N, C-alpha and C positions, 0 to 999 in steps of 0.2 A: 323564399331564397335569400340569401346575405347577400352582403356586399360585394360589388365585383371584384375589388382586388383580394378578397377571402376566398373567392370560389376560384379564383386565378390561382391562389397559393396552393390551394387543396388540390387541384388539378396536377400541378408541378409536382406536390409531394413525392409520389411513386418514383419520378424520374429522378428528383434530388435523393433521395434515398438511396436508389441505385447507383448514382454518381458517387455518392460517399462510400458505397461499398467496393466500386471499382477502385476508386482512387487509393483508398485505406484498407486494403485486405490484411495486411499483417493485425491490424488493430482489430477486426473483427474475427481473426483467428485464435488470437489471445484471450478474445472475449469469450469464443467458443471454448476454450481451455477452462477459464475461470467458472463457466455455466455447467460444465460437466462435473469438474473437482468440486464446486461448491455444493451443488445439489446432493452430491455424496456425502459431503464433509459436514456442511450446515442443515441440510433438509432443503429440497424445491421453494418453499415458501422463504425461507429463512435468505436465501442465496438471492432470489428476486428482491427481498426488502433490501438486502447489502447494496443491489445493483441501483435502484431508484435512490437510496438515499444517500449513497455515493454521489451518484450522478447530481444530484440536486445540490449537494455542498460543493461539489466541483464547479459546476455552472455557476452558483450564486459567488464563489470566490474569483472566477475569472471575469464576470459580467462587472464586479466591484473594482477589480485591479486594472480592467483597460479604462475604467474612469477616473477612479481616485487613488490607484496604487496600492490598494490593500485588498489581500495580504502578500501576494508576490512580487510588489512593486509596480510601476507602472509600464506597461508595453501596449501594444497596439497589434491587431490583426491587419494584414494587408487588404483583405476580401478579395486576392485576386482570383479565389475559385468559386467566389459567391456566383451562381446560377449553375455550377457544376457539381456542387455537393451540397448537403443540407445545412443551413445556419439556423442557429437559434439568437434573434437578435443578430449581434456582430460577433456572435462566438461560433466556430464551427463545431458541429454537433460530434464528431468523432473525437475531438481534443475532451471534453468533458466525460464522455463515453471510456476514455483510458483510465479514469483515476480510479474507478470502482475495482479493476482486476488488479492494479497497483497495489492498491489498500490491502486486498484480501491478500495476494501474495505476502506483503509485509508482516500482515497479521500472522498468516502460517508460518512465517521464520521467527515471529515472537513467542508463537506456542511451542515451537520448538527448544526455545531458549529457557522458557520459564513455564512452571506447573500452573494448573488451572485457577489455583487460589491467589496467585498474584495476578489479580485482572489488572492492575493499575500498572504493574510493572510491564505487563504486557502491550498495554496500549502505548505506553510510553516509548518501548522498543520499536513498535509497529511504525509510528510515526517517523522515527529515526531512521528505520530501515527503508520505507517509503521515500524520505528524503536523500537517501544516499542513492538509491535508483536516479534519481534526478541529477546526480552529479555527472551523470552520463548522457542522461537523456536532453536534458535543455541546452547545454552546449551543443549538441549534436543537431537538435532542431533550429537552432539559429543558422546553423549552416545547411538549412534544409534545400537551398536552391543546387546544393552540390549532390544531392542524390534524389530519390523518389517523392520525398515529401512535399517538395517546391517551397517558396519563400513564403509561409503562412503568417508569421510574426515577427517583430523587431522589436528591442529594447532602444527608446528614443535617445538615450544617454549611454548607451552599451554596459558594461558591467565589468568588475574587477575578474571575475573567474571565467576566463574563454569567453568572453562577452556577454556574461550573465551576471546579473547584481545579486550581491550575497543575500538580500531582502527576500529574492526569489526561494532560497533555500528555506530561509526561515519561514516563507508561506507553505511550502511544503510540508515542514514538518507539523504546520498548526492543522492544515487540511487532513494530513494523514492521522492526527490525534482526534480530530473530528470524528471523521468517518467511523474509524474502529472505535473510538470510545463511544460514539452514540449508538452503534451497532452492540456493543458490550451492556452498556447501560439499559439496552431498550429489553435484551434477551435474556441476562443472567439471572434476573428475578423470576423469570418465567419458567426457569427450568432447574429441576431438584437437584440439590447437591450430590445424589447417587448416581445422576445421570451425567453431569457437569464431569466426574471423576473418569467416566468411562467415554471421553469424547472420542472421535475418531480421529485417524491419522492427519497431520498437516503436511504429509509428503508431498501431495501432488499439488499443493500451492507453493510449497518452496521449489518444485521443478519448476513452475510457472516463474516463479521469482529469478528462477537462474536463467530461464529461457529469455526472458525479459533483457535482462543485462548482457548474456551472450550477443543477443541480436544487436543489442545497441551499440557494445564494444566492436563488433566484429565491421558495423557500418563505419565507425569511428575510424576502424582501420582501413577501410575501403577508401575512406576519402582523403586519405593520407594526414591524419590529425593525429601523429605519431604522439606528441606529448599528452593529450587529451587522452589517449588510449594508455599511456602509462600511467597517467594521475587516475583513472578510473579503476585501472587493476590493483594500485595501490591502496587506494582509498577503500575499496570492497576487500582486500585482506585484511587490512587492519580491521573493520568492522567485522569480519568473519572470527578472528582471533579473539576480538574482544567478547563476541556473543558467545563463543565456544566456551572462554572462562566463565561467562555469567551462567551458563548451562551446567558446567562440572560442578561450582559453586553451589548453584540451586540445588543438584541433586546430591551433594554431600549434607547440605543442610537438612534435606528431606529425610536421608540416611540416618543421619543425627537423631532428628525427631522420632522416627521411627523406633530407633532402638530404646530412646528413654520411654516411649510409650508403652514398648514391651516389657521394659523393667518394671514398670510400675503394676502393669496387668500381672505378672509372675512373681509380683512382692519381692522384688529384688532387694537385697542388702544394702544398704547406701554406705558411704563412706562413714558415716559418723555413727554407725551402727555396729554393736557387736554381739555375739552369741555367748550367753551363759547359762548353761545347765539347759541347753535346747532351746532357751528362751530369748528373743531379741529384746535386747534392751540399747537404750540410747547411749 
């Protein structure tokens, strides 16, 4: 038998887990979509690995931020729901659980914008896309007492963007890069190039991204935060136009590269070559 406090914690675990599910059903709905889409897209084992890796990175970042302010800036959880839902140390379980499906959705957006060969570009875009989601998520979350989230956390000194410090967005960028970059680094070397070229569609993950965005924008409108609602739409509209431009430019570059290779393969006569008597001469 273990210490009494450990036994009590284990006995309470099922009720706390159930309390988390009851209090945060929307989180588990998005999580279920991620698990279904990720299993088909990445494969069940890799989807599970993405989930565990993303949760570990997010929990570490939140644990550090609530103590030393890195990487999100200093904030504190209120603990008002302690005893009603599951916590790990001082961090609500549901919060770190949200990061893996947000990172996966952002990764799918990046895969839509860039081809498989540009792994670094995909990681960069995924971090940015995940941070753009937080432009709506965090300002809404600090107003949690006005909707069904509740007052879960707060920034002691407030922040410049609707009560959120700019350091928070920098932290989301870094965490997004770390989650997606770690996954890409761990998996790309194990996958043959021929199979990487035939990767599955990222569309379900893009739909997840859109679902999270619409859900948060709808709540922003519902609580009467019109300026935040408009700012979120403007930021994401600009982000989409930029990503669409990246996609078009990348497709044009790929097409040009294919034409060049096709020309070499067919022995196409270059501009500095002329034909004399049926013989190509420089």
